[in-house]
C-alpha positions in Angstrom: -109.3 25.0 -8.8 -112.6 25.5 -7.0 -111.2 28.4 -5.0 -110.0 30.0 -8.3 -113.5 29.7 -9.8 -115.1 31.3 -6.7 -112.8 34.3 -7.1 -113.8 34.7 -10.7 -117.6 34.8 -10.0 -117.4 37.8 -7.8 -116.2 37.2 -4.2 -112.7 38.5 -4.9 -112.2 40.9 -1.9 -114.2 39.9 1.1 -114.4 36.2 0.4 -110.7 36.0 -0.3 -109.9 37.4 3.1 -112.3 34.9 4.8 -110.8 32.1 2.7 -107.3 32.9 4.0 -108.3 33.0 7.6 -111.0 30.3 7.7 -110.7 28.2 4.5 -113.0 25.4 5.6 -115.8 27.8 6.7 -115.4 29.8 3.4 -115.5 26.6 1.4 -118.8 25.5 3.1 -120.3 28.9 2.6 -119.5 28.9 -1.1 -120.9 25.4 -1.5 -124.2 26.4 0.2 -124.4 29.5 -1.9 -124.0 27.5 -5.1 -126.5 24.9 -3.9 -129.1 27.6 -3.4 -128.4 29.1 -6.9 -128.8 25.6 -8.5 -132.2 25.2 -6.8 -133.5 28.5 -8.0 -132.2 28.0 -11.6 -133.7 24.4 -11.5 -137.2 25.7 -10.6 -137.0 28.5 -13.2 -136.0 26.1 -16.0 -138.7 23.5 -15.0 -141.3 26.2 -15.4 -139.7 27.3 -18.6 -140.0 23.7 -19.9 -143.6 23.4 -18.8 -142.8 20.9 -16.0 -144.6 22.7 -13.1 -145.0 19.4 -11.1 -141.1 19.4 -10.7 -140.8 23.1 -9.8 -140.9 22.6 -6.1 -138.3 22.8 -3.3 -138.1 19.0 -2.5 -137.6 18.0 -6.2 -135.1 20.8 -6.7 -133.0 19.7 -3.7 -133.2 16.1 -4.9 -132.1 16.9 -8.4 -129.3 19.2 -7.3 -128.0 16.7 -4.8 -127.9 13.8 -7.2 -126.5 15.9 -10.0 -123.7 17.5 -8.0 -122.7 14.1 -6.7 -122.8 12.9 -10.4 -125.2 10.0 -9.5 -128.3 11.4 -11.2 -131.0 8.7 -11.6 -132.5 10.1 -14.8 -136.0 10.3 -13.3 -136.0 14.1 -13.3 -134.5 15.5 -16.5 -134.4 18.7 -18.6 -135.5 18.5 -22.2 -134.5 21.9 -23.5 -131.0 22.8 -24.7 -130.7 25.4 -21.8 -131.7 22.8 -19.2 -129.2 20.2 -20.5 -126.4 22.9 -20.6 -127.2 23.8 -17.0 -127.0 20.1 -16.1 -123.6 19.8 -17.6 -122.4 22.8 -15.7 -123.7 21.5 -12.4 -122.1 18.1 -13.0 -118.7 19.5 -13.9 -118.6 21.9 -11.0 -119.8 19.1 -8.8 -116.8 17.0 -9.7 -114.5 20.0 -9.1 -116.2 20.7 -5.8 -116.0 17.2 -4.4 -112.5 16.4 -5.7 -111.1 19.7 -4.5 -112.7 19.2 -1.1 -111.3 15.7 -0.8 -107.8 16.7 -1.9 -107.6 19.9 0.2 -109.3 18.8 3.4 -109.0 15.0 3.5 -106.2 13.6 1.3 -103.6 16.3 1.8 -103.9 16.6 5.6 -103.8 12.8 5.8 -100.6 12.7 3.7 -99.0 15.5 5.7 -99.7 13.5 9.0 -98.4 10.3 7.4 -95.2 11.9 6.0 -94.5 13.7 9.2 -95.0 10.5 11.2 -92.4 8.8 9.1 -89.8 11.6 9.5 -86.8 10.7 11.6 -87.3 11.7 15.3 -84.4 10.0 17.0 -80.7 9.7 16.6 -79.0 6.3 16.8 -78.5 5.2 20.4 -74.8 4.8 19.7 -74.4 8.6 19.1 -72.7 10.4 22.0 -70.5 13.4 22.6 -72.2 15.1 19.7 -73.5 18.6 19.2 -77.3 19.4 18.9 -78.1 22.4 16.7 -81.6 23.6 17.2 -82.5 25.5 14.1 -80.8 25.6 10.7 -79.9 28.8 8.8 -76.9 30.4 7.0 -75.3 31.4 10.3 -74.6 27.8 11.3 -73.9 26.5 7.8 -70.2 27.2 8.1 -70.1 25.6 11.6 -71.7 22.5 10.1 -69.1 22.4 7.3 -66.3 22.6 9.9 -67.9 19.9 12.0 -68.2 17.7 9.0 -64.6 18.3 8.0 -63.4 17.5 11.5 -65.6 14.4 11.8 -67.4 15.8 14.8 -70.9 14.3 15.3 -73.8 16.6 15.2 -77.6 16.6 14.5 -79.9 19.5 13.5 -83.3 19.7 15.1 -85.8 21.4 12.8 -89.6 21.6 12.4 -89.9 23.9 9.4 -90.8 22.2 6.1 -88.7 24.3 3.8 -85.6 24.0 6.0 -86.1 20.3 6.2 -86.1 20.1 2.4 -82.8 22.0 2.4 -81.3 19.7 5.0 -82.3 16.6 3.0 -80.9 18.1 -0.2 -77.6 18.9 1.4 -77.5 15.5 3.2 -77.1 17.0 6.6 -77.9 14.9 9.7 -81.3 16.0 11.2 -84.4 15.0 13.1 -87.9 16.4 13.0 -89.5 18.0 16.0 -89.9 21.1 18.0 -86.5 22.0 19.6 -88.3 23.3 22.7 -90.0 19.9 23.3 -88.4 17.7 25.9 -89.2 14.5 24.0 -87.6 15.9 20.8 -84.4 16.8 22.7 -84.3 13.4 24.2 -84.7 11.9 20.7 -81.7 14.1 19.7 -79.7 12.3 22.4 -79.3 15.3 24.7 -78.5 13.1 27.6 -75.4 11.9 25.7 -74.5 15.2 23.9 -71.8 17.6 24.9 -73.2 20.9 23.5 -76.5 22.4 22.4 -76.8 25.5 20.2 -80.2 27.3 20.3 -80.5 29.0 16.9 -84.1 30.0 16.5 -85.9 33.3 17.3 -85.1 34.9 20.7 -88.5 33.8 22.1 -88.1 30.2 20.9 -84.5 30.1 22.1 -85.6 31.0 25.6 -88.0 28.0 25.5 -85.3 25.8 24.1 -82.8 26.8 26.8 -85.3 26.3 29.6 -86.1 22.8 28.3 -82.5 21.9 27.7 -81.4 23.2 31.2 -83.4 20.3 32.7 -80.4 18.2 31.6 -77.8 19.5 34.0 -74.6 18.5 32.3 -75.2 19.9 28.8 -73.4 23.0 27.7 -75.8 25.5 26.0 -75.0 28.3 23.5 -77.8 30.7 22.5 -77.6 32.8 19.4 -79.6 36.0 20.1 -81.0 38.5 17.6 -81.7 41.3 20.0 -78.7 41.9 22.4 -81.1 43.3 25.0 -82.6 39.8 25.3 -79.3 38.1 26.1 -79.7 38.5 29.9 -83.0 36.6 29.7 -81.3 33.8 27.9 -78.7 33.8 30.6 -81.4 33.6 33.3 -83.0 30.8 31.4 -79.8 28.8 31.7 -77.6 29.5 28.6 -73.9 29.2 29.4 -73.0 31.5 26.5 -75.0 34.0 24.5 -73.7 35.0 21.1 -75.1 38.1 19.2 -74.0 38.3 15.5 -75.8 41.6 15.1 -73.8 43.0 18.1 -70.6 41.8 16.6 -71.4 43.4 13.3 -72.2 46.6 15.0 -68.8 46.6 16.6 -67.2 46.1 13.2 -69.0 48.8 11.3 -66.7 51.6 12.8 -63.5 49.6 11.9 -63.6 49.6 8.1 -60.1 50.7 7.4 -58.4 47.4 7.1 -54.7 47.2 6.4 -54.3 46.3 2.7 -50.7 45.2 3.2 -51.5 42.6 5.8 -52.8 39.3 4.6 -53.7 37.8 7.9 -57.1 38.4 9.5 -57.3 41.1 12.1 -60.3 42.2 14.3 -61.8 38.7 13.9 -64.0 37.4 16.7 -64.1 33.7 17.4 -67.8 32.6 17.9 -67.1 28.9 18.0 -63.9 26.9 18.2 -62.1 27.5 14.9 -65.0 29.6 13.5 -64.5 33.4 13.3 -66.7 36.3 12.3 -65.4 39.5 10.8 -66.5 42.3 8.5 -64.8 43.3 5.2 -65.3 46.5 3.3 -65.3 45.9 -0.5 -62.9 48.4 -2.0 -63.1 50.0 -5.4 -62.0 47.7 -8.3 -62.2 44.6 -6.1 -62.8 41.5 -8.2 -65.7 40.7 -6.0 -67.8 43.5 -7.3 -70.5 42.1 -9.6 -70.2 38.6 -8.2 -73.1 36.9 -6.3 -72.7 35.9 -2.7 -73.1 32.3 -3.8 -70.0 32.7 -6.0 -68.0 34.3 -3.2 -68.9 31.5 -0.7 -68.0 28.7 -3.2 -65.1 26.5 -2.2 -63.3 27.5 -5.4 -63.1 31.1 -4.4 -63.1 31.5 -0.6 -65.4 29.0 1.2 -66.4 31.7 3.7 -70.2 32.3 4.3 -71.6 35.7 4.0 -74.2 36.2 6.7 -74.8 39.9 6.6 -74.3 42.9 4.2 -74.3 46.6 4.4 -75.1 48.2 1.1 -76.0 51.9 0.4 -76.8 52.4 4.1 -79.0 49.4 4.3 -78.1 46.6 6.7 -79.4 43.1 6.3 -78.8 39.9 8.1 -80.8 37.8 5.6 -78.7 38.0 2.4 -79.8 35.9 -0.6 -77.3 33.8 -2.5 -78.2 35.7 -5.7 -77.4 39.1 -4.2 -74.8 41.1 -6.1 -71.8 42.6 -4.4 -71.5 46.3 -5.1 -68.8 48.9 -4.7 -68.3 50.1 -1.1 -70.4 47.3 0.3 -69.5 45.7 3.7 -69.6 42.0 4.0 -70.1 40.2 7.3 -68.5 36.7 6.9 -67.9 33.7 9.1 -65.5 30.9 8.5 -62.1 29.5 9.3 -59.1 31.9 9.4 -57.9 30.5 6.1 -61.2 31.1 4.4 -61.5 34.6 5.8 -57.9 35.4 4.7 -58.8 34.5 1.1 -61.9 36.7 1.3 -59.9 39.6 2.7 -57.4 39.5 -0.1 -60.2 39.6 -2.7 -61.9 42.7 -1.2 -59.1 44.9 -2.4 -57.1 42.9 -5.0 -57.5 44.0 -8.6 -57.3 40.5 -10.1 -58.4 37.0 -8.9 
């Protein structure tokens, strides 16, 4: 609220940039500025009210301090309507100033530290032969569904607040911590796990792989965004490097799928039982006009759409609310049964 008021009184451009980069410094600067303004106005009003004995710096600082802190002692007061109105403004803004400061820089940071301290950081000691997934996104969502259906133990290691909220909402097993931190991986039971999947950015994946390779017997799969970085992940110690973008690139030139064959062709298995394949959406397909969320629902296909090619634009971060359009290309992952359902719907006229 205090930040909003500051923007209104005239520091909209320069101060806003400083506020974003150095919020605490900007906050203190604004507070000092207001304090000086209060002192000047106080001295002016004291002269206006014929109280020259109070129109001095020490008394002005004393009155401003006690009024902003809302503990005024009543020994220095205004008698005019203008002076009393000024006193009300200083008191109200003082409450906002102090409360906003306490909430923003004291209470909220303390709550964040307290909540993060209480987040789960270890898996049960009884968990073994499980899979550690470092990083949660749509790409591994289908894998998680398959692992759950097959009763294979797994845990997701995540340190991003928004993704943690999604994991909690979907009731997915997870722990909090940096996936490249040795203590975090030990908390994930890496010494008892059979597989680790690095699914962060290429740079973070390299650090994850290097840390995980300290544990000699773990099998490591790294998911790479830039195929040119795959060799570095290999050097770091990854047993397998998977590049969804590279797979999609290989599929783009193979859009002419056989409409008479219901089984999946040209599918690439990226994990056991999980395949990735691209499907052109043909004219009059019942998928046209539907959202990706509808297509991925268990009632329709169950396959997850992890990439789209629409009007010459390629994206690997599709949103659930994105609409499928004619002549789009969908990159999907899932079981062969799920992908078979999706393939049929890309050219059938009726669902």
